[in-house]
C-alpha positions as a printed Julia matrix, in Angstrom:
189×3 Matrix{Float64}:
 -17.46   -5.28  -59.84
 -14.66   -4.53  -62.24
 -11.12   -3.2   -62.57
 -12.34    0.28  -61.58
 -13.55   -1.16  -58.28
 -10.11   -2.68  -57.71
  -8.46    0.61  -58.66
 -10.68    2.56  -56.28
  -9.98    0.23  -53.37
  -6.27    0.41  -54.1
  -6.35    4.21  -54.26
  -7.91    4.44  -50.8
  -5.49    1.82  -49.47
  -2.62    3.97  -50.72
  -3.94    7.02  -48.87
  -4.48    5.21  -45.58
  -1.13    3.4   -45.54
   1.75    5.23  -43.9
   2.77    8.08  -46.22
   5.24    7.21  -48.95
   6.67    9.07  -51.94
   4.66    7.12  -54.53
   1.33    8.32  -53.12
   2.59   11.87  -52.58
   3.86   11.94  -56.16
   0.64   10.5   -57.64
  -1.94   12.26  -55.49
  -3.27   14.18  -58.49
  -3.92   10.87  -60.29
  -5.88    9.55  -57.32
  -7.9    12.76  -57.24
  -8.58   12.43  -60.96
  -9.78    8.83  -60.48
 -12.13    9.87  -57.67
 -13.41   12.82  -59.69
 -14.19   10.49  -62.58
 -15.69    7.62  -60.58
 -17.25    9.45  -57.61
 -18.49   12.77  -59.04
 -20.67   13.4   -55.97
 -17.49   14.16  -54.04
 -16.76   17.43  -55.88
 -16.33   19.58  -52.76
 -13.82   17.2   -51.16
 -11.93   16.75  -54.4
 -11.57   20.54  -54.72
 -10.03   20.69  -51.22
  -7.57   17.97  -52.2
  -6.66   19.81  -55.4
  -6.01   22.91  -53.3
  -3.76   20.84  -51.05
  -1.76   19.66  -54.06
  -1.33   23.25  -55.22
  -0.21   24.27  -51.73
   2.4    21.46  -51.73
   3.52   21.04  -55.35
   6.91   19.51  -54.46
   6.75   15.82  -53.56
   9.11   16.11  -50.58
   7.1    18.97  -49.07
   3.86   17.13  -49.73
   5.2    13.95  -48.16
   6.35   15.84  -45.06
   2.93   17.5   -44.77
   1.22   14.1   -45.08
   3.4    12.73  -42.26
   2.62   15.79  -40.15
  -1.06   14.84  -40.23
  -0.8    11.04  -40.4
   1.16   10.64  -37.15
  -1.35   12.29  -34.75
  -4.29   10.93  -36.73
  -3.23    7.27  -36.71
  -0.07    6.63  -34.69
   1.1     8.68  -31.69
  -0.23   10.57  -28.7
  -3.97   11.05  -28.42
  -4.6     9.12  -31.61
  -7.6    10.6   -33.37
  -8.62    7.51  -35.37
  -7.03    4.15  -34.59
  -6.67    2.36  -37.96
  -7.09   -1.17  -36.51
 -10.54   -2.77  -36.46
  -9.77   -4.84  -33.33
  -9.7    -1.69  -31.22
 -13.35   -1.0   -32.08
 -14.75   -4.52  -31.95
 -12.95   -6.26  -29.1
 -14.11   -5.75  -25.53
 -10.64   -4.76  -24.34
 -10.07   -2.31  -27.19
  -6.67   -3.77  -27.98
  -4.75   -4.09  -31.23
  -4.41   -7.67  -32.52
  -7.61   -8.84  -30.92
 -10.29  -11.22  -32.08
 -11.2    -9.1   -35.13
  -7.6    -9.2   -36.39
  -7.62  -12.99  -36.12
 -10.99  -13.25  -37.9
  -9.72  -11.02  -40.72
  -6.5   -13.03  -40.97
  -8.62  -16.21  -41.12
 -10.72  -14.73  -43.93
  -7.56  -13.89  -45.88
  -6.4   -17.49  -45.45
  -9.78  -18.87  -46.54
  -9.34  -16.92  -49.8
  -5.84  -18.32  -50.27
  -3.83  -15.32  -49.04
  -1.35  -15.08  -46.21
   0.08  -11.96  -44.6
   3.73  -12.65  -43.92
   5.8   -11.42  -41.0
   7.63   -8.97  -43.25
   4.37   -7.06  -43.61
   4.53   -3.7   -41.83
   0.85   -3.58  -40.95
  -1.47   -5.91  -39.1
  -4.27   -7.73  -40.96
  -7.06   -5.49  -39.62
  -5.38   -2.18  -40.54
  -7.72   -0.05  -42.66
  -5.29    0.13  -45.59
  -4.63   -3.62  -45.55
  -8.34   -4.42  -45.64
  -8.84   -2.0   -48.56
  -5.85   -3.52  -50.36
  -7.28   -7.0   -49.84
 -10.58   -5.93  -51.39
  -8.7    -4.49  -54.37
  -7.06   -7.87  -54.82
 -10.38   -9.71  -54.64
 -11.97   -7.29  -57.11
  -9.09   -7.58  -59.58
  -9.31  -11.38  -59.44
 -13.08  -11.38  -59.86
 -13.72  -13.0   -56.47
 -16.98  -11.13  -56.04
 -18.63  -13.43  -53.5
 -15.66  -13.23  -51.14
 -15.44   -9.46  -51.68
 -19.09   -8.95  -50.79
 -18.79  -11.2   -47.75
 -15.69   -9.4   -46.48
 -17.26   -6.0   -47.08
 -20.4    -6.94  -45.2
 -18.8    -8.73  -42.26
 -15.63   -6.71  -41.76
 -15.1    -3.55  -43.81
 -18.5    -1.83  -43.58
 -18.83   -2.16  -39.79
 -15.26   -0.87  -39.45
 -15.86    2.06  -41.85
 -18.99    3.09  -39.93
 -16.8     3.6   -36.86
 -13.47    4.84  -38.21
 -14.5     7.14  -41.08
 -16.42    9.61  -38.88
 -13.32    9.91  -36.67
 -11.06   10.58  -39.65
 -13.55   13.09  -41.09
 -13.9    14.82  -37.72
 -10.12   15.27  -37.53
 -10.25   17.75  -40.43
  -6.77   16.55  -41.39
  -5.95   17.6   -44.97
  -6.1    14.76  -47.46
  -7.15   12.16  -44.88
 -10.48   13.67  -43.87
 -11.32   14.37  -47.52
 -10.32   10.88  -48.62
 -12.45    9.43  -45.79
 -15.44   11.48  -46.92
 -14.94   10.42  -50.55
 -14.67    6.75  -49.48
 -17.84    7.17  -47.42
 -19.69    8.67  -50.41
 -18.48    5.88  -52.69
 -19.52    3.08  -50.33
 -22.85    4.77  -49.58
 -23.59    5.1   -53.29
 -22.46    1.52  -53.96
 -24.84    0.28  -51.28
 -27.73    2.25  -52.8
 -27.0     1.0   -56.32
 -26.47   -2.56  -55.14
 -22.93   -2.69  -56.6
């Protein structure tokens, strides 16, 4: 584990958070990072590059991201609920047992999610951001434990839904994340 691992986790966290100008403006940089670090994802990277060419202006790109993010993660017949609790709790509710277990893990590592936080502890982006933090601080044992007990089971359920949505940027980012984690597992990283 190294700074690149932290950077990769943070890049995926940025994509799966609610769209914001910083990500829209730096999407090419994220693509470049993935191209460099996850070369097996060439096809998906090409589709993301095409998306950037289709929406070269940040405001247009941001609006297009919102257009796909909302039905994918937030409103209506949500295509891929971004909260782990929904998949692991019997009642399928947000803020269930899994959210509390994740929050407890954060606390055991010395981190607290405050009330000003816009997302819940078991949101996909928050979990990825947490792993970026652990990687950047060299807390490898905690990172591996969190990946094994929380992130990987969640990814196995949510990534196929995001990929199936065929939503520009999001489905490609999900496929690239899947390739990265699959390759990391094979290499033992």
